[in-house]
C-alpha positions as CSV (number, residue, x, y, z in Angstrom):
1,M,-67.3,-77.1,-80.8
2,L,-67.0,-73.3,-81.8
3,T,-67.2,-71.0,-79.1
4,S,-66.5,-67.2,-78.5
5,N,-66.8,-67.7,-74.6
6,N,-63.7,-68.1,-71.8
7,I,-61.1,-68.3,-74.7
8,N,-58.2,-67.5,-72.2
9,I,-59.3,-69.3,-69.2
10,I,-57.0,-72.3,-68.5
11,S,-59.2,-73.8,-65.6
12,R,-61.9,-73.1,-63.2
13,A,-62.6,-74.6,-59.8
14,P,-65.5,-74.0,-57.2
15,L,-64.5,-72.0,-53.9
16,T,-66.0,-72.7,-50.5
17,S,-68.7,-70.1,-49.8
18,P,-67.9,-67.4,-47.0
19,K,-70.6,-68.7,-44.8
20,A,-69.0,-72.3,-44.9
21,I,-65.7,-70.9,-44.0
22,K,-67.0,-68.8,-41.4
23,S,-68.9,-71.6,-39.8
24,E,-65.6,-73.7,-39.9
25,L,-63.4,-70.6,-38.6
26,P,-65.9,-68.6,-36.3
27,L,-65.6,-65.3,-34.7
28,S,-66.2,-65.9,-31.0
29,L,-68.7,-63.3,-29.3
30,D,-65.7,-62.2,-27.2
31,A,-63.9,-61.2,-30.3
32,V,-67.0,-59.7,-31.8
33,A,-67.3,-57.4,-28.9
34,K,-63.3,-56.5,-29.4
35,V,-63.9,-55.7,-33.0
36,I,-66.9,-53.6,-32.4
37,A,-65.0,-51.8,-29.4
38,A,-62.0,-51.2,-31.6
39,R,-63.9,-49.7,-34.7
40,Q,-65.6,-47.4,-32.1
41,E,-62.3,-46.2,-30.7
42,I,-61.1,-45.6,-34.5
43,C,-64.2,-43.6,-35.1
44,D,-63.9,-41.4,-31.9
45,I,-60.1,-40.8,-32.9
46,L,-61.2,-39.8,-36.5
47,L,-63.7,-37.2,-35.0
48,G,-61.3,-35.9,-32.6
49,K,-63.6,-37.3,-29.8
50,S,-60.7,-39.2,-28.4
51,K,-57.2,-37.6,-27.7
52,K,-55.3,-40.6,-28.8
53,I,-53.7,-41.0,-32.1
54,M,-54.0,-44.5,-34.0
55,M,-50.8,-46.4,-35.4
56,I,-51.4,-48.9,-38.1
57,V,-48.1,-51.0,-37.6
58,G,-47.0,-54.3,-39.3
59,P,-45.6,-56.0,-42.2
60,C,-46.0,-54.7,-45.8
61,S,-47.2,-58.1,-46.4
62,I,-47.9,-61.4,-44.1
63,H,-46.3,-64.2,-45.8
64,N,-45.5,-66.8,-42.7
65,R,-48.2,-67.4,-40.1
66,D,-46.0,-68.1,-37.2
67,S,-43.9,-65.2,-37.7
68,A,-46.9,-62.9,-37.8
69,L,-48.1,-64.1,-34.7
70,E,-44.9,-63.7,-33.0
71,Y,-44.9,-60.1,-34.3
72,A,-48.5,-59.9,-33.1
73,R,-47.5,-61.0,-29.6
74,K,-44.8,-58.4,-29.4
75,L,-47.0,-55.6,-30.6
76,N,-49.7,-56.3,-28.5
77,A,-47.5,-56.2,-25.3
78,L,-46.1,-52.8,-26.6
79,R,-49.9,-51.7,-27.3
80,E,-50.6,-52.4,-23.5
81,K,-47.8,-49.9,-22.6
82,V,-48.9,-46.9,-24.8
83,S,-52.6,-47.5,-24.6
84,D,-53.5,-44.3,-22.8
85,R,-52.2,-42.2,-25.8
86,I,-51.7,-44.5,-28.6
87,F,-54.2,-47.0,-30.2
88,I,-52.2,-49.4,-31.9
89,I,-53.6,-51.7,-34.9
90,M,-51.7,-54.4,-36.3
91,R,-51.2,-54.0,-40.3
92,A,-52.2,-57.6,-41.7
93,Y,-52.1,-57.3,-45.3
94,F,-52.8,-60.5,-47.2
95,E,-53.5,-59.0,-50.6
96,K,-50.7,-57.1,-52.5
97,P,-51.6,-54.9,-55.7
98,R,-49.0,-55.1,-58.3
99,T,-47.9,-52.6,-60.6
100,T,-47.1,-55.3,-63.1
101,I,-46.5,-58.8,-61.9
102,G,-45.3,-60.5,-58.6
103,W,-46.4,-62.4,-55.7
104,K,-49.9,-61.1,-54.9
105,G,-50.0,-62.0,-51.3
106,M,-50.8,-65.0,-49.0
107,I,-54.5,-65.3,-49.8
108,Y,-53.5,-65.7,-53.5
109,D,-50.2,-67.9,-53.2
110,P,-50.0,-68.9,-49.8
111,D,-47.4,-71.7,-50.7
112,I,-45.2,-68.7,-52.5
113,N,-44.6,-71.0,-55.6
114,G,-47.2,-70.1,-58.1
115,S,-49.5,-72.8,-57.1
116,Y,-52.3,-70.1,-56.4
117,N,-54.1,-72.2,-53.6
118,I,-56.5,-69.3,-53.2
119,E,-58.9,-71.4,-50.8
120,K,-56.1,-72.5,-48.6
121,G,-55.0,-68.7,-48.6
122,I,-58.4,-67.7,-47.5
123,F,-58.3,-70.1,-44.6
124,A,-55.0,-69.2,-43.5
125,A,-55.5,-65.4,-43.6
126,R,-58.9,-65.8,-41.6
127,K,-57.5,-68.3,-39.2
128,L,-54.6,-65.8,-38.4
129,L,-56.9,-62.9,-38.2
130,L,-58.9,-64.6,-35.5
131,Q,-55.6,-65.6,-33.7
132,I,-54.6,-61.8,-33.6
133,V,-58.0,-60.6,-32.6
134,D,-58.2,-63.1,-29.9
135,L,-55.1,-61.4,-28.4
136,G,-57.0,-58.2,-28.2
137,L,-55.0,-56.4,-30.9
138,P,-57.0,-54.9,-33.5
139,V,-56.4,-55.4,-37.2
140,G,-56.3,-53.5,-40.4
141,T,-56.0,-54.5,-44.0
142,E,-56.3,-53.3,-47.4
143,M,-59.5,-54.4,-49.4
144,L,-58.3,-55.3,-52.8
145,D,-60.4,-58.1,-54.2
146,L,-64.1,-57.1,-53.9
147,I,-65.2,-60.8,-53.0
148,I,-62.6,-61.4,-50.1
149,P,-64.2,-59.0,-47.5
150,Q,-67.1,-61.6,-47.2
151,Y,-64.5,-63.9,-45.9
152,V,-62.7,-61.6,-43.4
153,A,-64.2,-58.4,-42.8
154,D,-65.9,-59.4,-39.7
155,A,-62.6,-59.5,-38.1
156,V,-61.1,-56.3,-39.3
157,S,-61.4,-53.0,-37.3
158,W,-59.8,-50.5,-40.0
159,A,-59.7,-51.0,-43.9
160,A,-57.6,-49.3,-46.5
161,I,-58.1,-48.7,-50.3
162,G,-54.8,-48.4,-51.9
163,A,-53.5,-45.7,-54.0
164,R,-54.1,-48.0,-57.3
165,T,-57.8,-48.4,-56.5
166,T,-59.0,-45.2,-54.8
167,E,-60.3,-44.0,-58.0
168,S,-62.4,-47.1,-58.6
169,Q,-65.8,-46.9,-58.7
170,T,-66.2,-50.5,-57.7
171,H,-64.1,-50.0,-54.6
172,R,-65.6,-46.9,-53.5
173,Q,-69.0,-49.0,-53.6
174,L,-67.5,-51.5,-51.5
175,A,-66.4,-49.2,-49.1
176,S,-69.7,-47.5,-48.8
177,G,-71.1,-50.8,-47.5
178,L,-68.0,-51.9,-45.3
179,S,-68.5,-51.9,-41.4
180,M,-65.2,-50.3,-40.4
181,P,-63.8,-47.0,-40.9
182,V,-62.0,-47.0,-44.3
183,G,-58.9,-45.1,-45.2
184,F,-58.3,-43.9,-48.9
185,K,-54.9,-43.3,-50.1
186,N,-54.0,-40.4,-52.3
187,A,-53.1,-41.3,-55.7
188,T,-49.5,-42.5,-56.6
189,D,-48.8,-39.4,-58.3
190,G,-49.8,-37.4,-55.3
191,N,-53.4,-36.3,-56.4
192,L,-55.3,-35.8,-53.3
193,Q,-58.7,-35.0,-54.9
194,V,-59.0,-38.6,-56.0
195,A,-59.0,-39.6,-52.1
196,V,-61.3,-36.9,-51.2
197,D,-64.0,-37.8,-54.1
198,A,-63.7,-41.3,-52.9
199,I,-64.6,-40.5,-49.4
200,S,-67.5,-38.4,-50.8
201,T,-68.7,-41.2,-52.8
202,A,-68.4,-44.1,-50.2
203,N,-70.4,-41.7,-47.9
204,S,-73.5,-42.1,-50.3
205,Q,-76.0,-44.9,-50.8
206,H,-75.0,-47.4,-53.5
207,S,-76.3,-50.4,-55.3
208,F,-73.9,-53.0,-56.8
209,I,-73.6,-56.6,-57.4
210,G,-71.7,-58.8,-55.3
211,V,-71.1,-62.5,-53.8
212,T,-73.5,-63.1,-50.8
213,E,-72.3,-65.3,-47.9
214,E,-73.8,-68.3,-49.2
215,G,-71.6,-67.8,-52.5
216,R,-74.4,-66.5,-54.6
217,I,-74.3,-63.7,-57.0
218,G,-76.6,-61.0,-55.3
219,V,-77.6,-57.2,-55.3
220,F,-76.3,-55.1,-52.4
221,R,-77.7,-51.9,-51.2
222,T,-75.5,-49.9,-48.9
223,A,-76.1,-47.1,-46.3
224,G,-73.0,-45.1,-47.0
225,N,-69.5,-45.1,-44.7
226,S,-69.4,-41.8,-42.7
227,F,-65.9,-42.6,-41.6
228,G,-63.8,-42.4,-44.9
229,H,-60.9,-40.5,-44.6
230,V,-57.5,-39.8,-46.4
231,V,-54.3,-41.7,-46.0
232,L,-51.2,-39.5,-47.2
233,R,-48.6,-41.8,-48.8
234,G,-46.7,-39.1,-51.0
235,G,-46.7,-39.2,-54.6
236,S,-44.1,-37.6,-56.7
237,Q,-42.8,-36.1,-53.6
238,P,-43.4,-36.4,-50.0
239,N,-46.7,-34.8,-48.8
240,Y,-46.5,-35.3,-44.9
241,S,-45.2,-31.7,-44.1
242,A,-47.1,-29.2,-42.0
243,E,-47.7,-27.6,-45.3
244,H,-49.2,-30.4,-46.9
245,I,-51.3,-31.1,-44.1
246,A,-52.7,-27.4,-44.0
247,F,-53.5,-27.5,-47.7
248,L,-55.3,-30.9,-47.3
249,K,-57.2,-29.4,-44.4
250,V,-58.6,-26.7,-46.8
251,I,-59.8,-29.4,-49.3
252,L,-61.4,-31.6,-46.6
253,D,-63.2,-28.6,-45.2
254,R,-64.4,-27.3,-48.7
255,A,-66.1,-31.0,-49.1
256,K,-67.3,-31.2,-45.4
257,I,-65.3,-34.1,-44.7
258,K,-64.8,-34.2,-40.9
259,C,-62.5,-37.0,-40.4
260,G,-59.2,-36.8,-39.3
261,I,-55.8,-37.6,-41.5
262,I,-53.5,-40.4,-41.4
263,V,-50.0,-40.2,-42.5
264,D,-48.3,-43.3,-44.1
265,C,-44.5,-43.2,-43.3
266,S,-43.6,-45.7,-46.0
267,H,-44.2,-45.5,-49.6
268,A,-43.5,-42.1,-51.1
269,N,-43.3,-40.3,-47.9
270,S,-40.1,-42.2,-47.1
271,G,-38.6,-42.3,-50.8
272,K,-39.3,-46.1,-50.7
273,Q,-36.3,-46.1,-48.3
274,Y,-37.4,-47.8,-45.1
275,E,-34.8,-46.3,-43.0
276,E,-36.5,-42.9,-43.6
277,Q,-39.9,-43.7,-42.0
278,K,-38.4,-42.6,-38.6
279,V,-38.1,-38.9,-40.1
280,V,-41.5,-38.8,-41.2
281,L,-42.8,-40.1,-37.9
282,K,-40.8,-37.5,-36.0
283,D,-42.1,-34.8,-38.2
284,V,-45.8,-35.8,-37.7
285,I,-45.5,-36.4,-34.0
286,Q,-43.8,-33.0,-33.7
287,Q,-46.8,-31.3,-35.7
288,I,-49.2,-33.3,-33.2
289,C,-47.2,-31.9,-30.3
290,D,-47.4,-28.2,-31.8
291,G,-51.2,-28.4,-31.7
292,E,-52.1,-30.1,-35.1
293,D,-55.3,-31.9,-34.0
294,R,-56.5,-33.0,-37.7
295,I,-53.8,-35.5,-37.7
296,A,-55.5,-38.9,-36.5
297,G,-52.7,-41.3,-36.8
298,L,-49.7,-42.9,-38.8
299,M,-48.8,-46.1,-40.5
300,L,-45.4,-47.8,-40.2
301,E,-44.2,-50.7,-42.0
302,S,-42.5,-53.0,-39.7
303,N,-41.4,-56.5,-39.4
304,L,-39.3,-58.8,-36.8
305,K,-36.1,-58.0,-39.2
306,P,-35.4,-55.1,-41.1
307,G,-35.1,-54.8,-44.8
308,S,-36.5,-57.4,-47.5
309,R,-35.5,-60.1,-49.7
310,K,-36.4,-61.2,-53.2
311,I,-38.3,-64.4,-53.7
312,I,-36.0,-67.1,-54.9
313,I,-37.7,-70.0,-56.8
314,G,-37.1,-73.4,-55.0
315,E,-36.1,-71.5,-51.6
316,T,-38.0,-71.0,-48.6
317,P,-38.3,-67.2,-47.7
318,D,-36.8,-66.2,-44.3
319,P,-40.2,-66.1,-42.4
320,E,-39.2,-62.9,-40.4
321,I,-38.2,-60.6,-43.2
322,S,-40.4,-58.9,-45.8
323,I,-40.6,-60.4,-49.2
324,T,-42.3,-57.3,-50.6
325,D,-41.5,-53.8,-49.5
326,S,-38.7,-53.2,-47.2
327,C,-39.7,-52.6,-43.4
328,I,-38.0,-51.4,-40.2
329,G,-37.1,-54.1,-37.6
330,W,-39.0,-54.8,-34.4
331,E,-36.2,-53.3,-32.2
332,E,-36.5,-49.9,-34.1
333,T,-40.4,-50.1,-34.2
334,E,-40.6,-50.3,-30.3
335,E,-38.0,-47.6,-30.0
336,L,-39.8,-45.3,-32.3
337,I,-43.2,-46.1,-30.8
338,L,-42.1,-45.5,-27.4
339,S,-40.3,-42.4,-28.3
340,A,-43.4,-40.9,-29.9
341,Y,-45.3,-41.8,-26.6
342,N,-43.0,-39.7,-24.4
343,D,-43.1,-37.0,-26.8
344,L,-46.9,-36.9,-26.9
345,N,-47.0,-36.9,-23.1
346,K,-44.6,-34.2,-22.5
C-alpha cells in the first residue's frame, strides 16, 4: 500500500509504562525521605545557606551494575568521613549524548552489543538507583531523553542538562518541571549566556507535551524551577579560573540569578586529559579557601580504575574502567577529596 509515513522506521515495540516499572521497583518511604533531604541540602548549598560544598563524583557513564555498586559503597564510606564540609553526590549517568555515533549508555544498550534492549536498560538503571539511594548516597544524573525522567527522576537528587542540550527549548521546559535542582552546562564552545538563558527560561512556567506515568500522551504545566545553576565545563579553553568565576558572577547578577556555580573538573576544563582533573580541583578549592563564596561545588569523573577502554565487538568490557570518557581511579579520587576536605578545614 502506498504510504508517506514511517518510511525509515524498521520496527516498533511497546514500552512498559513508568507507573508499571515504578510499581515493580518502588522507592521506599525511607528512600523518599533521603532524596528529599538531599535535594534540600543541595538547595541550601546553592543559595549559600550551608557552608558545605557539593561534589558530584563518579563514572563518566555506568556500564556494569556490580562495579557501580562497589564504587557506590566506597564513595558512601568516604562521604561519611567528609560530610561536615563536603556533600557528596554520586554521578550515576545512564545516557550519553554523542557528537556523532557510539554507545549511548546503559539505558539504551545495556548489553553493549547493539541490541538496544531499552526496557531492560530502564529496569537496570532504576534498580541500581534504588540500591545506591538505599545506601544513603544521593545520586545525580543527566536528563537527556525527555521521557526517561518519568522512570527515574523520583530517585534523583541533582540533575544536569548537558552542553549539547542546554540550548534546547524542550530540555529547558523539562527542567522547569523537574523536582530537583538542575545544573546547566555552558555550551561546548564555552558560551556562558546559553546556560544563563536556560536558567531564566527554566525558572518560568511552561506548558508542553509529554508522557504521563500511565504511558499516555499528556499536557504538562509547570511551576518553574528556581534552583537552576551554571556548570562550567570549559569550551575552546578552560573556564574555571578566578577571572572566569568573576566574569560569570557579573552575568549572573545582571540576570538576577542567585544560585551558586558548579565547576566540572573534566571535559574541556581538563583538556580532556583525565590526569589534569586534579589541577582544576586544587585551583577551585584554593579559590574557595581564599573566600570565593559563589562556588557551590565541583564535578569529578572517577571510576574504580583510571583511564578508559574502547568497546571491542565480541569482548566483554572491563567492569571497573570507563568505556566512554577517561576517569581518574578510586585511589586518586579518595586522595583528592580527603585533601580538599583538609584544605577547607584549615
